[in-house]
N, C-alpha and C positions, 0 to 999 in steps of 0.2 A: 982077505982083503979087509983092510982097516978103514973104518970110517972117519973122516976128519971132525973133529969137535968144533961145533960153532959157539960163538960167544953166549948164546942163550942156553947151551947145553952144560957149560961149565958148572961144576960143582956137583952135588949129591943129585941123584934122580929122585923125582918125587914118586911117591907111591900113590897109586890110584885103588879107591875103594870099589865096592860093588858097582857094576854097570857103568864103570868108567868115571865115577864121581869122586872128587877130593875128599878123604876122610874128615877133615875139618868142616868142610861144607855139609857134609852128610850129618856130622854131630848138630851142627848149628840148625839144621832143618829139623831134626828130631826134637830139639829143644823148644823151637817156635810152635811146632805142632802139639807138644805137650802143653805149653803154656795156653795156646788157644783152646784146647779140649777142656783145660782147667776152668777157664773162663767161661765157656759155654755152661759148664756143669754148676759153677757157681751162679750164674745168672738164673739158670733154670731152678735151682733151689731157693732162690731169694724170694719167692712167692709171686713171680709173674705168671699169669695165666697165658695159655696158648692165644686166646682171643685178644689179647692186649697187644701182641706184636704184629707189626705190618711185614709185608714181604721184604722190604728193605732193612729188616732187623731193627728198626726204630720202634720205640714204644710210644703209645699213646694212652691218655686216660681212659678207664673203661667205664661207660655210661651206667649211671645207677639204674636199677630197675625203675620202670615207672610206678608212681604211687597210683594207688585205687582212686577212681574217680567216682564222685558221688552223682546221682541222677538228678539231684536238686539243685537249682542254680544257687550261686553264692548270693547271701543277703546284701553284702556290700559291693559296690561297683568297684572296678579297679581303679587305682589312683590315677588322676590325670596328670597327663604330660605337661611339663612345663617348659617354656622357652621356644616353643614352636612358632614360627611365623604365622601359621594358619590359625592358631588359637588366638593371637593378639588381634584385637579390634584396631583397625586403621583409624586415627584420629587426626583431625585437622590441626595442623600447627596453629599457635596463637597468632590472630591477626589475619590469616589466610582467607576466612570465610568472609570477613568484613571486605577484605580486598577484592575478592571475586564479586560479592554483591555490587560494590561501587564500580566496579569495571563494566559489569554487564549492564547497569543503568546508564553509564557513560556510553557505552556502545550503541545502545538503543536510542539515546537522546538524539533528537532531529533538530535541536537549535544548535547550529554551528558553534557559537561563541562558548556556550556551556559544555558542549561536547568535546571541544579542544581542551579546555581547562581541565575538565574531569579525566580525560584520557591521558594527559600529561602527568597526572598524579596516580594513575593506576596501572599504566603500560609503559613498557619500554619506549624510548623516543623512537626508534624505528617503526614499532607496531602503531604507535600513536600517530605517526606521519601518515603511514600506510592507511590507516582507517579514516584519516581526515580527507584522504583523496577519494574515498568512496562517495559516489554520487547518491543524492538524497533517494532516489528511487531504489537503491539497494539496501538501504537501511531498513530492516524489518519494522513493520507498523505493529509493534507487539510490546508486551512487558513481561517481566520474569513472572513465572508461574510457581509459587512455592518456593522453598529454600534451595540452594544449589545442593547437588548430591556429590559428596566427596567419593572420588574413584580411586585415587592413589595418592600416597603422601610419604615423604621422607623429610629428613631434616631441612633439606636445601630445596626441594621442589614439591609440587602438588598439583594435583589435576581434579577439576570439578566437572560436571556436566550440569547444565541448567535448562529446564523445559521453558518454553516460552508460551504466551497466551494464544498464538497462532498454530500450536501444535509441533513447531519446531524444536529441536533440541541442539544445544550448541556444547562443545567442550572447551574449557579454558585451562590453559597451562600457565602456572605462576611460578617464580623463582624467588627465594628469599633475597630481600633487598633491605637491609638495615637502614639505609639512608632514605628509603621512600616513606611516604606519609603512613601507610599501613603496615609496612615490614614486608610487604610482598608486592611483586610487580608482575602483571600479565605479559607473557612472551608471545603468546599465540592464541588465537580463537578460531574454531573451525566448527563446520556442522558436524554433530555427532551421529 
């Protein structure tokens, strides 16, 4: 009985190598394995130590052995770090301290006419109006005790605390205001 030839059987029959593998594919596999073995041998002979290779066959630098340490402390201190916010002293921007001193004096003034004029020069209009609505009984009967203490400052805002003669402490927030008399204007005041 004769078998009909199908279109894919036309032509010469392909020969099959060992274990049913195409001989060209087998030769190509041998060449790839030989190149891989040569690459491994070359890498091993180029001076890499086994401790410098990672399991994923990548390499990393080998750490230098630790240098001997001396039991006596170094006579020179380590160099100071620069640029750290922690090391930079906070400084009050120019005019802000004068503005807070004038504001506190105005806030504590019990004479309505003077209080209004001074608050209008040292506080935002909203804060000045709010403070003018405060009844006389709620204005502390005190004066500023010592200079204001700078709490925080940036180019555009500043915060001071002020101790009063009656023991109370207040916190005053100011913002930069180039058009104001002192260059800074109080935006709020609260008990600290």
